[in-house]
MIDOSE-1310 file (N, C-alpha, C; in nm, 2 decimals, decimal comma, always signed):
residues 79
xxxx	-0,79/-0,42/+0,98/-0,75/-0,33/+0,88/-0,65/-0,41/+0,79; -0,65/-0,37/+0,66/-0,57/-0,44/+0,56/-0,45/-0,35/+0,52; -0,33/-0,40/+0,53/-0,21/-0,33/+0,50/-0,13/-0,39/+0,39; -0,06/-0,30/+0,32/+0,05/-0,35/+0,23/+0,17/-0,28/+0,28
xxxx	+0,27/-0,37/+0,33/+0,39/-0,32/+0,38/+0,49/-0,30/+0,27; +0,53/-0,17/+0,25/+0,62/-0,14/+0,14/+0,75/-0,22/+0,15; +0,81/-0,25/+0,03/+0,93/-0,33/+0,03/+1,05/-0,27/+0,10; +1,05/-0,14/+0,13/+1,16/-0,08/+0,20/+1,16/-0,12/+0,35
xxxx	+1,05/-0,16/+0,40/+1,03/-0,20/+0,54/+1,06/-0,35/+0,55; +1,11/-0,40/+0,67/+1,13/-0,54/+0,69/+1,00/-0,62/+0,68; +1,01/-0,73/+0,61/+0,89/-0,81/+0,59/+0,83/-0,86/+0,73; +0,91/-0,86/+0,83/+0,86/-0,90/+0,96/+0,75/-0,81/+1,01
xxxx	+0,74/-0,69/+0,96/+0,64/-0,60/+1,00/+0,50/-0,66/+0,96; +0,49/-0,72/+0,85/+0,37/-0,78/+0,80/+0,33/-0,90/+0,90; +0,43/-0,97/+0,94/+0,41/-1,08/+1,03/+0,36/-1,03/+1,17; +0,42/-0,92/+1,22/+0,37/-0,87/+1,35/+0,23/-0,82/+1,34
xxxx	+0,20/-0,75/+1,23/+0,06/-0,70/+1,21/-0,04/-0,82/+1,20; +0,00/-0,92/+1,12/-0,08/-1,04/+1,11/-0,11/-1,10/+1,24; +0,00/-1,12/+1,32/-0,01/-1,18/+1,45/-0,11/-1,10/+1,54; -0,12/-0,97/+1,52/-0,21/-0,88/+1,60/-0,35/-0,88/+1,54
xxxx	-0,38/-0,96/+1,44/-0,51/-0,98/+1,38/-0,54/-0,89/+1,26; -0,44/-0,83/+1,20/-0,46/-0,75/+1,08/-0,43/-0,84/+0,96; -0,48/-0,79/+0,84/-0,45/-0,85/+0,72/-0,34/-0,78/+0,66; -0,22/-0,83/+0,67/-0,10/-0,75/+0,63/-0,02/-0,84/+0,53
xxxx	+0,03/-0,78/+0,43/+0,11/-0,85/+0,33/+0,22/-0,76/+0,27; +0,30/-0,81/+0,19/+0,41/-0,73/+0,12/+0,39/-0,74/-0,03; +0,45/-0,65/-0,10/+0,44/-0,67/-0,25/+0,49/-0,80/-0,30; +0,60/-0,86/-0,25/+0,65/-0,98/-0,30/+0,56/-1,10/-0,26
xxxx	+0,49/-1,09/-0,15/+0,39/-1,20/-0,12/+0,27/-1,19/-0,21; +0,24/-1,08/-0,27/+0,14/-1,06/-0,37/+0,19/-1,09/-0,51; +0,31/-1,11/-0,53/+0,37/-1,13/-0,66/+0,39/-1,00/-0,73; +0,40/-0,89/-0,65/+0,40/-0,75/-0,71/+0,53/-0,68/-0,67
xxxx	+0,64/-0,75/-0,66/+0,76/-0,68/-0,63/+0,82/-0,61/-0,75; +0,89/-0,50/-0,72/+0,95/-0,41/-0,82/+0,85/-0,34/-0,91; +0,73/-0,32/-0,86/+0,63/-0,24/-0,94/+0,65/-0,09/-0,90; +0,62/-0,01/-1,00/+0,63/+0,14/-0,97/+0,52/+0,18/-0,87
xxxx	+0,55/+0,29/-0,80/+0,46/+0,34/-0,70/+0,31/+0,35/-0,75; +0,30/+0,41/-0,87/+0,16/+0,43/-0,92/+0,08/+0,30/-0,93; +0,15/+0,19/-0,97/+0,08/+0,06/-0,98/+0,05/+0,01/-0,84; +0,14/+0,03/-0,75/+0,11/-0,02/-0,61/-0,01/+0,06/-0,55
xxxx	-0,02/+0,19/-0,58/-0,14/+0,27/-0,54/-0,27/+0,21/-0,59; -0,27/+0,18/-0,72/-0,39/+0,12/-0,78/-0,42/-0,02/-0,72; -0,31/-0,10/-0,69/-0,33/-0,23/-0,63/-0,40/-0,22/-0,49; -0,35/-0,13/-0,41/-0,40/-0,11/-0,27/-0,54/-0,05/-0,28
xxxx	-0,57/+0,03/-0,37/-0,70/+0,09/-0,38/-0,80/-0,02/-0,42; -0,77/-0,11/-0,51/-0,85/-0,22/-0,55/-0,88/-0,31/-0,44; -0,77/-0,34/-0,36/-0,78/-0,44/-0,26/-0,82/-0,38/-0,12; -0,84/-0,25/-0,11/-0,89/-0,19/+0,01/-0,78/-0,18/+0,12
xxxx	-0,65/-0,17/+0,08/-0,54/-0,17/+0,17/-0,49/-0,03/+0,19; -0,41/-0,02/+0,30/-0,34/+0,10/+0,33/-0,19/+0,07/+0,32; -0,12/+0,16/+0,25/+0,03/+0,14/+0,23/+0,10/+0,19/+0,35; +0,19/+0,10/+0,41/+0,27/+0,14/+0,52/+0,41/+0,15/+0,46
xxxx	+0,47/+0,27/+0,47/+0,59/+0,30/+0,40/+0,68/+0,40/+0,47; +0,80/+0,42/+0,44/+0,89/+0,52/+0,49/+0,89/+0,64/+0,39; +0,84/+0,63/+0,27/+0,85/+0,73/+0,18/+0,71/+0,78/+0,14; +0,63/+0,82/+0,24/+0,50/+0,87/+0,21/+0,49/+0,98/+0,11
xxxx	+0,59/+1,07/+0,11/+0,59/+1,18/+0,02/+0,59/+1,13/-0,13; +0,66/+1,02/-0,16/+0,65/+0,97/-0,30/+0,51/+0,92/-0,33; +0,45/+0,85/-0,24/+0,31/+0,80/-0,26/+0,21/+0,92/-0,27; +0,23/+1,02/-0,19/+0,14/+1,14/-0,19/+0,15/+1,20/-0,33
xxxx	+0,27/+1,21/-0,38/+0,28/+1,28/-0,51/+0,22/+1,19/-0,62; +0,22/+1,06/-0,61/+0,16/+0,97/-0,71/+0,01/+0,99/-0,70; -0,05/+0,99/-0,58/-0,19/+1,00/-0,57/-0,24/+1,13/-0,61; -0,16/+1,24/-0,59/-0,20/+1,37/-0,64/-0,21/+1,38/-0,79
xxxx	-0,12/+1,30/-0,85/-0,12/+1,30/-1,00/-0,23/+1,21/-1,06; -0,29/+1,13/-0,98/-0,40/+1,03/-1,02/-0,53/+1,09/-0,99; -0,57/+1,21/-1,03/-0,69/+1,27/-0,99/-0,81/+1,19/-1,03; -0,80/+1,11/-1,13/-0,92/+1,03/-1,18/-0,92/+0,89/-1,11
xxxx	-0,82/+0,86/-1,02/-0,82/+0,74/-0,95/-0,92/+0,74/-0,84; -0,96/+0,62/-0,79/-1,05/+0,61/-0,68/-0,97/+0,60/-0,55; -0,84/+0,61/-0,55/-0,76/+0,61/-0,43/-0,72/+0,75/-0,38; -0,72/+0,76/-0,26/-0,67/+0,89/-0,20/-0,55/+0,85/-0,11
xxxx	-0,47/+0,94/-0,06/-0,36/+0,91/+0,03/-0,42/+0,83/+0,14; -0,35/+0,72/+0,18/-0,40/+0,63/+0,28/-0,48/+0,51/+0,22; -0,50/+0,51/+0,09/-0,57/+0,40/+0,03/-0,72/+0,40/+0,05; -0,78/+0,50/+0,11/-0,92/+0,50/+0,13/-0,99/+0,55/+0,01
xxx	-1,11/+0,50/-0,03/-1,19/+0,54/-0,14/-1,23/+0,69/-0,13; -1,22/+0,76/-0,23/-1,27/+0,90/-0,23/-1,42/+0,90/-0,23; -1,48/+1,00/-0,17/-1,63/+1,02/-0,17/-1,67/+1,15/-0,23
């Protein structure tokens, strides 16, 4: 599974997931630090990642506002 670990979580989380065989990264590792939530949602949708965050409510609100986007909560493509 591919994860984007939100900046509010320790970057070691990405390391632990990577050690367990997952593709895990952080916004700063992608050169995407300090981006607004809506841009991160588009980024994970394009890259097929799931956002791991402590503020899921903020991301749920963003995805609800992006009805024309291909991302749904959890980063899975809509069908």
